[in-house]
C-alpha positions as protocol buffer text, in pm:
chain_id: "A"
residue {
  index: 1
  type: UNK
  ca { x: -15 y: -8 z: 3 }
}
residue {
  index: 2
  type: UNK
  ca { x: 185 y: 316 z: -122 }
}
residue {
  index: 3
  type: UNK
  ca { x: 133 y: 628 z: 118 }
}
residue {
  index: 4
  type: UNK
  ca { x: -24 y: 902 z: -66 }
}
residue {
  index: 5
  type: UNK
  ca { x: -12 y: 1241 z: 68 }
}
residue {
  index: 6
  type: UNK
  ca { x: -187 y: 1522 z: -66 }
}
residue {
  index: 7
  type: UNK
  ca { x: -23 y: 1927 z: -91 }
}
residue {
  index: 8
  type: UNK
  ca { x: -57 y: 2106 z: 152 }
}
residue {
  index: 9
  type: UNK
  ca { x: -270 y: 2389 z: 14 }
}
residue {
  index: 10
  type: UNK
  ca { x: -572 y: 2084 z: -75 }
}
residue {
  index: 11
  type: UNK
  ca { x: -584 y: 2075 z: 292 }
}
residue {
  index: 12
  type: UNK
  ca { x: -684 y: 2415 z: 366 }
}
residue {
  index: 13
  type: UNK
  ca { x: -849 y: 2547 z: 58 }
}
residue {
  index: 14
  type: UNK
  ca { x: -1259 y: 2536 z: 103 }
}
residue {
  index: 15
  type: UNK
  ca { x: -1398 y: 2297 z: -214 }
}
residue {
  index: 16
  type: UNK
  ca { x: -1605 y: 2451 z: -506 }
}
residue {
  index: 17
  type: UNK
  ca { x: -1586 y: 2757 z: -392 }
}
residue {
  index: 18
  type: UNK
  ca { x: -1720 y: 2969 z: -685 }
}
residue {
  index: 19
  type: UNK
  ca { x: -1545 y: 3352 z: -797 }
}
residue {
  index: 20
  type: UNK
  ca { x: -1747 y: 3592 z: -1000 }
}
residue {
  index: 21
  type: UNK
  ca { x: -1499 y: 3911 z: -1064 }
}
residue {
  index: 22
  type: UNK
  ca { x: -1813 y: 4099 z: -1131 }
}
residue {
  index: 23
  type: UNK
  ca { x: -1937 y: 4090 z: -768 }
}
residue {
  index: 24
  type: UNK
  ca { x: -1641 y: 3970 z: -584 }
}
residue {
  index: 25
  type: UNK
  ca { x: -1320 y: 4126 z: -507 }
}
residue {
  index: 26
  type: UNK
  ca { x: -1029 y: 3881 z: -378 }
}
residue {
  index: 27
  type: UNK
  ca { x: -918 y: 3971 z: -70 }
}
residue {
  index: 28
  type: UNK
  ca { x: -634 y: 3867 z: 161 }
}
residue {
  index: 29
  type: UNK
  ca { x: -732 y: 3892 z: 549 }
}
residue {
  index: 30
  type: UNK
  ca { x: -463 y: 3972 z: 769 }
}
residue {
  index: 31
  type: UNK
  ca { x: -453 y: 3946 z: 1133 }
}
residue {
  index: 32
  type: UNK
  ca { x: -230 y: 4217 z: 1309 }
}
residue {
  index: 33
  type: UNK
  ca { x: -202 y: 4001 z: 1600 }
}
residue {
  index: 34
  type: UNK
  ca { x: -78 y: 3689 z: 1462 }
}
residue {
  index: 35
  type: UNK
  ca { x: 12 y: 3713 z: 1113 }
}
residue {
  index: 36
  type: UNK
  ca { x: -268 y: 3462 z: 978 }
}
residue {
  index: 37
  type: UNK
  ca { x: -370 y: 3522 z: 669 }
}
residue {
  index: 38
  type: UNK
  ca { x: -661 y: 3397 z: 472 }
}
residue {
  index: 39
  type: UNK
  ca { x: -779 y: 3417 z: 96 }
}
residue {
  index: 40
  type: UNK
  ca { x: -1078 y: 3466 z: 13 }
}
residue {
  index: 41
  type: UNK
  ca { x: -1352 y: 3705 z: -190 }
}
residue {
  index: 42
  type: UNK
  ca { x: -1565 y: 3987 z: 1 }
}
residue {
  index: 43
  type: UNK
  ca { x: -1931 y: 4085 z: -192 }
}
residue {
  index: 44
  type: UNK
  ca { x: -1945 y: 4415 z: -378 }
}
residue {
  index: 45
  type: UNK
  ca { x: -2275 y: 4428 z: -322 }
}
residue {
  index: 46
  type: UNK
  ca { x: -2273 y: 4349 z: 115 }
}
residue {
  index: 47
  type: UNK
  ca { x: -1878 y: 4293 z: 233 }
}
residue {
  index: 48
  type: UNK
  ca { x: -2007 y: 3983 z: 320 }
}
residue {
  index: 49
  type: UNK
  ca { x: -1627 y: 3771 z: 345 }
}
residue {
  index: 50
  type: UNK
  ca { x: -1578 y: 3457 z: 226 }
}
residue {
  index: 51
  type: UNK
  ca { x: -1304 y: 3209 z: 324 }
}
residue {
  index: 52
  type: UNK
  ca { x: -1162 y: 3007 z: 47 }
}
residue {
  index: 53
  type: UNK
  ca { x: -800 y: 2904 z: 182 }
}
residue {
  index: 54
  type: UNK
  ca { x: -564 y: 2971 z: 486 }
}
residue {
  index: 55
  type: UNK
  ca { x: -256 y: 3118 z: 368 }
}
residue {
  index: 56
  type: UNK
  ca { x: 114 y: 2992 z: 567 }
}
residue {
  index: 57
  type: UNK
  ca { x: 327 y: 3086 z: 236 }
}
residue {
  index: 58
  type: UNK
  ca { x: 386 y: 3237 z: -111 }
}
residue {
  index: 59
  type: UNK
  ca { x: 372 y: 2922 z: -247 }
}
residue {
  index: 60
  type: UNK
  ca { x: 31 y: 2889 z: -86 }
}
residue {
  index: 61
  type: UNK
  ca { x: -84 y: 3258 z: -253 }
}
residue {
  index: 62
  type: UNK
  ca { x: 37 y: 3151 z: -557 }
}
residue {
  index: 63
  type: UNK
  ca { x: -123 y: 2860 z: -572 }
}
residue {
  index: 64
  type: UNK
  ca { x: -427 y: 3054 z: -497 }
}
residue {
  index: 65
  type: UNK
  ca { x: -372 y: 3329 z: -753 }
}
residue {
  index: 66
  type: UNK
  ca { x: -371 y: 3012 z: -1056 }
}
residue {
  index: 67
  type: UNK
  ca { x: -652 y: 2854 z: -913 }
}
residue {
  index: 68
  type: UNK
  ca { x: -897 y: 3147 z: -960 }
}
residue {
  index: 69
  type: UNK
  ca { x: -667 y: 3356 z: -1235 }
}
residue {
  index: 70
  type: UNK
  ca { x: -631 y: 3610 z: -1009 }
}
residue {
  index: 71
  type: UNK
  ca { x: -356 y: 3861 z: -1068 }
}
residue {
  index: 72
  type: UNK
  ca { x: -377 y: 4093 z: -816 }
}
residue {
  index: 73
  type: UNK
  ca { x: -534 y: 4063 z: -419 }
}
residue {
  index: 74
  type: UNK
  ca { x: -582 y: 4305 z: -210 }
}
residue {
  index: 75
  type: UNK
  ca { x: -506 y: 4331 z: 142 }
}
residue {
  index: 76
  type: UNK
  ca { x: -741 y: 4384 z: 443 }
}
residue {
  index: 77
  type: UNK
  ca { x: -659 y: 4412 z: 813 }
}
């Protein structure tokens, strides 16, 4: 039996979260207390934030941008 390990980003990535750039903004929520970063989408209409992925490294952020075809991501504290 072989051991298959999922990439780290798969463990922290919520599945099937749609992104509509006309209705949402890609946001990186950053904690000023502990430095935790969570990537997700903020509704342009009501400001609701949907968490998608915990960002632990630059590679995680690159993967998030690739998955959702995002070039720029705004930071919020």
